[in-house]
C-alpha positions in Angstrom: -1.3 -22.7 -16.8 1.9 -21.7 -18.3 5.3 -21.3 -17.1 8.4 -19.7 -18.8 11.9 -20.5 -17.2 14.8 -18.8 -18.5 18.5 -18.8 -18.0 19.0 -22.9 -18.0 17.2 -23.4 -14.7 17.9 -27.0 -13.1 15.3 -29.5 -14.8 14.0 -30.5 -11.2 12.6 -27.0 -11.2 10.5 -27.9 -14.8 9.7 -31.0 -13.6 8.1 -30.2 -10.1 5.8 -27.5 -12.0 5.0 -30.4 -14.8 4.1 -32.7 -12.0 1.5 -29.7 -10.7 0.2 -29.3 -14.2 1.9 -26.7 -15.7 3.2 -26.3 -19.3 6.6 -25.7 -18.6 8.7 -23.8 -21.8 12.6 -23.5 -20.5 15.3 -21.5 -22.3 18.8 -21.4 -21.5 19.4 -17.9 -22.0 18.2 -15.0 -20.6 15.9 -12.6 -22.3 15.6 -8.5 -22.5 13.7 -5.6 -23.6 10.8 -6.0 -26.0 11.7 -10.2 -26.4 10.8 -10.7 -22.9 8.0 -8.5 -23.0 6.6 -10.6 -25.9 7.0 -13.9 -24.6 5.4 -12.8 -21.6 1.9 -12.7 -23.1 -0.1 -15.8 -21.6 2.6 -17.0 -18.8 1.4 -17.3 -15.6 4.8 -18.0 -14.0 8.0 -16.7 -15.0 11.3 -18.2 -13.6 14.8 -16.1 -14.0 18.1 -16.0 -12.4 20.7 -13.1 -12.3 20.6 -11.5 -16.0 17.1 -11.6 -17.2 16.1 -7.7 -15.7 12.4 -8.0 -15.0 10.9 -4.0 -15.3 7.7 -2.4 -14.2 6.9 -1.9 -18.2 7.4 -5.7 -18.4 5.0 -6.6 -15.4 2.5 -4.2 -17.0 2.7 -5.9 -20.1 2.3 -9.4 -18.7 -1.3 -10.3 -19.3 -1.6 -13.2 -16.8 1.4 -13.2 -15.0 0.7 -14.3 -11.3 4.1 -15.1 -10.0 8.0 -14.6 -10.6 10.5 -17.1 -9.3 14.0 -15.9 -8.8 16.2 -19.0 -9.1 19.4 -17.6 -7.1 19.3 -15.3 -3.9 19.3 -12.0 -5.2 16.3 -10.1 -6.7 17.3 -6.6 -7.3 16.7 -7.6 -10.8 12.9 -7.4 -10.4 10.6 -4.7 -9.7 9.6 -5.5 -6.2 7.2 -2.4 -5.7 5.7 -3.0 -9.5 5.0 -6.2 -9.0 3.3 -5.7 -5.4 1.3 -3.2 -7.1 0.2 -5.5 -9.9 -0.6 -8.7 -7.3 2.3 -10.3 -8.5 4.4 -12.3 -5.9 8.2 -12.7 -6.0 10.1 -15.6 -4.8 13.8 -16.7 -4.5 16.0 -19.2 -2.6 17.8 -17.2 -0.1 19.5 -20.0 1.4 20.1 -22.8 -1.5 23.3 -21.9 -2.1 24.6 -20.6 0.6 27.3 -23.5 1.2 28.3 -23.3 -2.7 29.4 -19.9 -2.3 30.8 -20.5 0.8 32.9 -23.2 -0.2 34.4 -21.3 -3.2 35.1 -18.2 -1.0 37.3 -20.7 1.0 38.9 -22.4 -2.2 39.9 -18.9 -3.2 41.3 -17.7 0.1 43.5 -20.2 0.2 44.4 -20.3 -3.4 45.0 -16.5 -3.0 46.7 -17.1 0.1 49.5 -19.7 -1.4 49.7 -18.0 -4.8 48.3 -21.1 -6.6 46.9 -19.1 -9.4 50.5 -17.8 -10.6 52.6 -21.2 -9.2 49.6 -22.9 -12.0 50.1 -20.7 -14.7 54.3 -20.9 -14.5 54.1 -24.9 -14.7 51.7 -24.6 -17.8 54.8 -22.3 -19.0 57.3 -24.8 -18.1 58.6 -22.7 -15.2 59.2 -24.6 -12.2 59.8 -22.4 -8.9 59.3 -24.2 -5.5 60.0 -20.6 -3.3 57.9 -20.1 -0.6 58.4 -16.4 -1.3 54.6 -14.6 -0.4 52.7 -18.0 0.3 51.3 -18.6 3.6 48.9 -20.4 5.5 45.5 -19.5 6.3 45.9 -20.6 10.0 46.2 -17.5 12.2 45.5 -14.9 9.5 42.8 -12.5 10.0 39.5 -12.6 7.8 37.4 -9.6 7.7 33.8 -10.5 6.4 31.9 -7.2 4.8 28.2 -8.9 5.3 27.6 -10.9 7.9 24.6 -12.6 6.5 23.5 -16.2 5.3 26.9 -16.5 3.7 29.1 -14.1 6.0 28.4 -16.1 8.8 28.3 -19.5 7.7 32.1 -18.5 6.1 32.8 -16.9 9.5 32.4 -20.6 11.2 34.1 -22.4 8.4 37.0 -20.0 8.4 37.3 -20.1 12.4 37.6 -23.9 12.1 40.7 -23.5 9.8 42.5 -21.3 12.3 41.6 -18.3 11.0 40.8 -15.1 13.3 37.5 -13.7 12.3 36.3 -9.9 11.9 33.2 -9.0 10.6 31.3 -5.8 9.9 27.6 -5.2 8.9 25.4 -2.3 8.9 22.7 -4.1 10.8 23.4 -5.5 14.4 24.5 -9.2 13.9 25.3 -11.9 16.5 28.6 -12.9 16.3 29.3 -16.7 15.8 32.0 -18.6 17.5 34.9 -16.3 18.6 34.1 -13.7 15.2 34.8 -10.0 16.6 32.4 -7.4 15.2 34.2 -4.1 13.7 32.6 -1.0 14.5 33.3 0.6 11.1 34.3 -0.7 7.9 37.6 0.8 8.2 38.3 -1.0 11.4 38.1 -4.2 9.2 40.0 -3.3 6.4 43.3 -1.7 8.7 43.1 -5.2 11.0 42.3 -7.9 8.0 44.7 -9.8 5.6 41.9 -11.1 3.5 39.0 -9.1 2.9 35.8 -10.7 1.3 32.6 -8.8 0.3 29.3 -10.8 0.9 26.7 -7.8 0.7 23.2 -8.0 -1.1 22.0 -5.9 -4.0 20.4 -2.8 -2.6 20.9 0.2 -4.3 22.6 1.8 -1.3 25.4 -0.7 -1.6 26.7 0.6 -5.5 30.4 1.9 -5.0 30.7 0.4 -1.6 34.6 -0.2 -2.5 36.4 2.0 -4.2 40.1 4.1 -3.7 39.4 5.2 -0.4 38.7 1.3 0.7 41.5 -0.3 -1.0 44.2 2.2 0.2 43.0 1.2 3.8 43.5 -2.1 3.5 47.1 -3.6 4.6 49.7 -3.9 2.6 49.9 -7.2 0.9 46.2 -7.9 1.5 44.1 -10.3 -0.5 40.8 -9.3 -1.7 37.3 -10.8 -2.9 34.2 -9.9 -4.4 31.4 -12.7 -4.6 28.7 -10.6 -3.8 28.0 -8.0 -6.5 29.5 -6.7 -9.4 28.5 -3.0 -8.8 29.7 -2.8 -5.2 33.5 -2.3 -6.4 35.6 -0.3 -8.4 37.3 -2.6 -10.9 39.4 -0.2 -12.6 40.8 0.9 -9.2 41.2 -2.8 -8.0 43.4 -3.2 -10.8 45.6 -0.2 -9.9 46.0 -1.4 -6.8 47.1 -5.2 -7.9 49.5 -3.2 -10.5 51.3 -1.2 -7.8 51.8 -4.3 -5.2 49.7 -2.8 -2.6 47.5 -5.8 -2.6 48.8 -9.2 -3.2 45.9 -10.9 -5.0 42.1 -10.8 -5.7 39.5 -13.2 -6.6 36.3 -11.7 -8.2 33.4 -13.6 -9.2 30.6 -10.9 -10.2 31.2 -8.0 -12.3 29.2 -4.9 -13.2 29.0 -5.6 -16.5 28.6 -9.5 -17.2 27.8 -11.7 -20.8 24.3 -12.5 -21.1 25.1 -16.0 -22.7 27.6 -18.9 -22.7 30.2 -18.1 -25.1 29.8 -14.2 -25.2 33.2 -12.6 -24.6 33.9 -11.4 -21.2 35.4 -8.0 -21.2 37.1 -6.5 -18.0 40.0 -4.6 -16.5 41.0 -7.5 -14.3 42.1 -10.0 -17.4 45.4 -10.9 -17.6 46.7 -10.2 -14.1 48.3 -13.6 -13.1 47.5 -13.1 -9.3 43.7 -12.4 -9.8 41.5 -15.4 -10.2 38.4 -14.7 -12.2 35.4 -17.2 -12.3 32.1 -16.4 -14.4 29.4 -15.8 -11.6 29.7 -19.5 -10.3 29.5 -18.8 -6.6 26.1 -21.0 -6.4 26.7 -22.9 -9.7 26.9 -26.2 -8.0 24.8 -29.5 -9.2 23.8 -29.6 -5.2 22.5 -26.0 -5.0 21.0 -25.8 -8.4 19.3 -28.2 -7.9 17.9 -27.4 -4.5 17.0 -24.4 -5.9 15.0 -25.5 -8.8 12.8 -27.8 -6.3 12.7 -24.8 -3.6 11.5 -22.2 -6.1 9.0 -24.2 -8.1 7.6 -25.5 -4.7 6.9 -21.8 -3.6 5.4 -20.9 -7.0 3.3 -24.0 -6.7 2.1 -23.1 -3.4 1.1 -19.8 -4.0 -0.6 -20.6 -7.0 -2.6 -23.6 -5.6 -3.6 -22.5 -2.1 -2.1 -18.7 -2.0 0.7 -19.0 0.3 3.4 -16.1 0.3 5.7 -17.5 3.2 9.1 -16.2 1.8 7.6 -14.2 -0.8 10.3 -10.7 -0.9 7.6 -8.4 -1.7 4.1 -9.5 -0.6 2.9 -10.1 3.0 3.9 -13.4 4.4 1.3 -15.9 4.8 -0.1 -19.4 5.1 -3.5 -20.5 6.0 -3.9 -23.9 6.6 -6.7 -25.7 4.7 -10.4 -26.1 6.0 -12.2 -29.1 4.5 -15.5 -28.2 2.1 -14.5 -24.6 1.6 -13.5 -22.3 -1.3 -10.5 -20.2 -0.6 -9.9 -16.6 -1.7 -6.9 -14.8 -1.9 -7.6 -10.7 -1.9 -4.5 -8.4 -2.4 -5.1 -5.0 -1.7 -3.8 -1.4 -0.9 -3.0 -1.1 2.7 -5.5 1.0 4.2 -7.2 1.1 7.2 -10.8 -0.8 6.9 -10.4 -3.3 4.2 -10.9 -6.4 6.1 -14.0 -5.0 7.6 -14.9 -4.3 3.9 -14.5 -7.7 2.7 -16.4 -9.3 5.7 -19.4 -6.9 5.4 -19.8 -8.3 1.8 -19.7 -11.3 2.7 -22.2 -11.0 5.8 -24.4 -9.1 3.4 -24.7 -12.2 1.5 -25.0 -14.7 4.0 -21.5 -16.4 3.4 -19.9 -17.9 6.4 -16.0 -17.2 7.0 -14.4 -20.7 7.9 -11.2 -19.1 8.4 -9.4 -16.2 7.5 -5.6 -14.6 7.7 -4.5 -10.8 6.9 -1.0 -9.5 6.6 0.4 -6.4 5.7 3.9 -5.2 4.1 4.5 -1.6 2.9 1.9 -0.4 0.8 0.3 -4.2 0.5 -2.7 -5.8 2.3 -3.3 -9.5 1.7 -6.3 -11.5 2.9 -6.8 -15.4 2.6 -10.2 -16.4 3.3 -12.1 -19.6 3.4 -15.4 -19.5 2.9 -18.4 -22.0 2.3 -19.2 -23.8 -1.0 -22.1 -22.1 -1.7 -21.9 -18.3 -2.6 -23.6 -16.3 -5.1 -21.2 -14.8 -8.3 -22.4 -11.1 -7.0 -19.7 -11.8 -4.0 -16.7 -11.8 -6.1 -18.0 -9.0 -8.2 -18.3 -6.7 -5.3 -15.4 -7.7 -3.9 -13.1 -6.9 -7.1 -15.2 -3.8 -7.3 -13.8 -2.5 -3.8 -11.5 0.5 -4.1 -8.6 -1.0 -2.5 -8.7 -4.1 -4.5 -5.6 -5.0 -6.5 -6.2 -8.6 -7.2 -8.9 -11.4 -6.2 -8.6 -14.8 -7.1 -10.5 -17.9 -6.1 -8.0 -20.5 -5.7 -10.5 -23.3 -5.1 
């Protein structure tokens, strides 16, 4: 079986797949359009990061694809629904780089609050300015976190340990950690915060979340961070508020348009501002995070191929059936309509096939059944299961 890994995925991911018996091809860049479609022929596992856009057309053209692994947090670059309709599982690493993103956010909060970017540039220009004007401790200042998921919550805990007063806003009701205070609206958070940092996910509803009205609602002299998704803010509008002095500084790690490979020119309205820290989408780019992501996602892909496990899949029902010795395992992905399990078991019963273990799960329009059966069964069993009108994909795992 073949695996194609794009965008410089950590070697530990490739090594894990090779040990599991896969022939692995690794590239250090993203693939797009027709090139990606053509390279997917004969590929069983695809590994990407944030640049490669995997559309329904790519998935439909892939003749052997079983699963896609996003070696990162976000998966909005993959068409989840189309993948599920084709029986292709999608996995990611929802926790592996959390600490790395949080540490970058903390470093940038301190750097912005102390004006380190400007001081650094002045020193390189030969200017000695020891003034404390505009420099503050983070202790006692108000941090506003927009998005209280894995990253936002961990940032909350560490920022409070530094003495910051933490406020957060999330569209979903979340438990406040420590002394963090939940705001009832985004505007409430903006008006009270000295530092505002975004940690929202990549759902389409978050596009344009931050624009003129939100920047205007922020406190005079506040600083702004975006380490979530590039499309959630209006960068041209952010520049206006930085130029006017309404905002004291900003740090941005993600952008609406990003270069597809190392060395390509980066173009953005925020270039050239001395009070802005720009980083090339490196929130999760530490050796520790990338190594853990490589191992974690590769493990999920291997488990799915080997025993049908879909635990932490983002588009299929999450199932894990303990192995029953001396059996064969069937993985049946189907359209989620009533009566499919009964139909599967009816086929098995008609051929005298005993069920040793079975687990069913549903998610949206998809249903998924793992069934362990006796080792002796006629080929007609598989043909009849494939011919069920609800069947999307049937695999015999062992």
